[in-house]
C-alpha positions in Angstrom: -158.4 80.3 4.1 -159.2 82.8 1.3 -161.9 85.4 1.7 -164.0 83.7 -1.1 -163.8 80.3 0.6 -164.8 82.0 3.9 -167.8 83.6 2.0 -168.8 80.3 0.4 -168.6 78.6 3.8 -170.7 81.1 5.6 -173.3 81.1 2.7 -173.5 77.3 2.9 -173.8 77.3 6.7 -176.8 79.9 6.4 -178.5 77.5 4.1 -178.2 74.5 6.3 -179.2 76.6 9.4 -182.3 78.0 7.7 -183.4 74.6 6.2 -183.1 72.9 9.8 -185.1 75.6 11.4 -187.8 75.5 9.1 -191.1 75.3 11.0 -194.0 72.7 10.3 -196.1 75.6 9.3 -193.8 76.5 6.5 -193.5 73.0 5.4 -197.3 72.9 5.1 -197.4 75.6 2.6 -196.1 73.2 -0.3 -199.5 72.2 -1.5 -201.8 71.3 -4.3 -205.2 72.6 -4.8 -208.0 69.9 -5.1 -211.2 71.0 -7.0 -214.1 69.1 -8.0 -217.8 69.7 -8.5 -218.2 72.8 -6.2 -215.4 71.7 -3.6 -212.2 73.3 -3.2 -209.5 72.4 -0.6 -205.8 72.9 -0.4 -203.8 69.8 0.6 -200.2 69.6 1.9 -197.9 67.9 -0.4 -198.1 64.4 1.2 -201.9 64.2 1.1 -203.9 62.6 -1.7 -207.6 62.2 -2.3 -208.4 58.6 -2.5 -212.1 58.8 -2.9 -214.6 61.5 -3.7 -218.4 60.4 -4.7 -221.9 61.2 -4.1 -224.3 58.7 -2.5 -228.0 59.5 -1.8 -227.4 63.3 -2.3 -224.6 63.4 0.3 -220.8 63.7 -0.5 -218.1 61.5 0.8 -214.2 62.1 0.4 -211.3 60.1 1.8 -207.9 61.6 2.0 -204.8 59.7 2.9 -201.5 61.1 4.1 -198.5 59.1 2.9 -195.1 58.9 4.7 -192.2 57.0 3.5 -194.9 55.4 0.9 -197.1 54.2 3.6 -200.5 55.6 5.0 -199.8 57.4 8.1 -203.2 59.3 8.4 -206.7 58.8 6.8 -209.3 61.4 7.0 -212.9 60.8 5.8 -215.3 63.7 5.2 -219.0 63.6 4.7 -221.1 66.4 3.7 -224.7 66.4 4.3 -227.1 69.0 2.6 -229.0 69.8 5.8 -228.2 70.9 9.2 -228.1 67.9 11.6 -227.5 67.6 15.4 -223.9 67.2 16.1 -224.4 65.3 19.3 -226.7 62.8 17.5 -224.1 62.4 14.8 -221.0 62.0 17.4 -223.1 59.3 19.3 -224.0 57.5 16.1 -220.3 57.4 14.9 -219.0 56.5 18.3 -221.6 53.5 18.5 -220.5 52.3 15.0 -216.6 52.4 16.0 -217.5 50.7 19.2 -219.2 48.0 17.2 -216.4 47.8 14.6 -213.7 47.7 17.4 -215.7 45.4 19.8 -212.9 42.7 19.9 -210.3 45.0 20.8 -209.5 47.4 23.4 -211.5 50.6 22.5 -211.6 53.6 24.8 -212.8 57.0 24.5 -210.2 59.7 25.5 -212.5 62.8 25.6 -215.9 63.3 24.5 -217.7 66.1 22.8 -215.1 68.8 23.0 -215.8 72.1 21.4 -212.7 73.1 19.4 -211.7 74.9 16.1 -210.6 73.2 12.9 -209.3 75.7 10.5 -211.9 78.4 10.1 -214.7 76.1 11.6 -216.2 75.6 15.1 -216.1 71.9 15.4 -217.2 69.4 18.3 -214.9 66.4 18.5 -214.6 63.1 20.3 -211.1 61.4 20.6 -210.6 57.7 20.9 -207.9 55.0 20.8 -208.4 51.3 19.7 -205.7 48.6 20.2 -205.8 45.2 18.8 -202.5 44.3 20.4 -200.9 44.2 16.7 -201.5 47.9 15.8 -202.9 51.0 17.9 -204.8 53.6 16.1 -205.7 57.0 17.3 -209.0 58.6 16.2 -211.0 61.7 16.1 -214.7 62.1 15.2 -215.8 65.5 14.6 -219.0 67.6 13.4 -219.2 71.1 12.0 -221.6 73.1 10.2 -221.2 75.3 7.3 -224.0 77.2 5.9 -226.9 74.9 5.5 -224.6 71.8 5.4 -223.4 69.4 8.2 -219.7 68.2 7.7 -218.5 65.1 9.7 -215.0 64.1 9.6 -213.3 61.0 11.0 -209.5 61.0 11.4 -207.5 57.8 12.0 -203.7 57.8 12.6 -201.2 55.2 13.3 -199.6 57.4 16.2 -200.7 59.7 18.8 -200.3 62.9 16.9 -201.2 66.2 18.5 -200.0 68.3 15.6 -203.2 69.7 13.9 -201.3 72.0 11.4 -202.2 69.9 8.4 -206.0 69.7 9.3 -206.0 73.4 10.2 -204.5 74.1 6.9 -207.0 72.1 4.9 -209.9 73.5 6.8 -208.8 77.2 6.3 -209.1 76.7 2.7 -212.2 74.3 2.5 -214.8 75.8 0.4 -218.2 74.3 -0.7 -220.2 76.0 -3.3 
């Protein structure tokens, strides 16, 4: 083998090795910025805003994560213009979910866990629902930002413990 062929082979091998060892954190950096009416958030490349609207003075945003042209995860964010009780909101949300999933196997995995989501302190409850056809994994969370209360509900079609997308989004989340 000639010296130039060896150099080309080594260069090609380095490219393959570096692309195979890319971390999820690096993959998350391919983003687009969503800005609308005082809200700004960076979204990983496979996330899209499905809805963003105001109702009775509150804001509602729904985002979907696509994998292979199918929705893999959905996140609903509600922004209330006042500080509300996190425990009360979580209980209301869980009661609504229990009613919605009343004909299927609904179970709370863990309740009212203090955690962090990006730059925010958050209280979350995790659940599973199984209708024998599809199993979903969900999370309901509440956080406060200045004089606002932010609730979120995440629904995924697989049990995903990777929070890098959500942490990335909420590290860049700004409301004016």
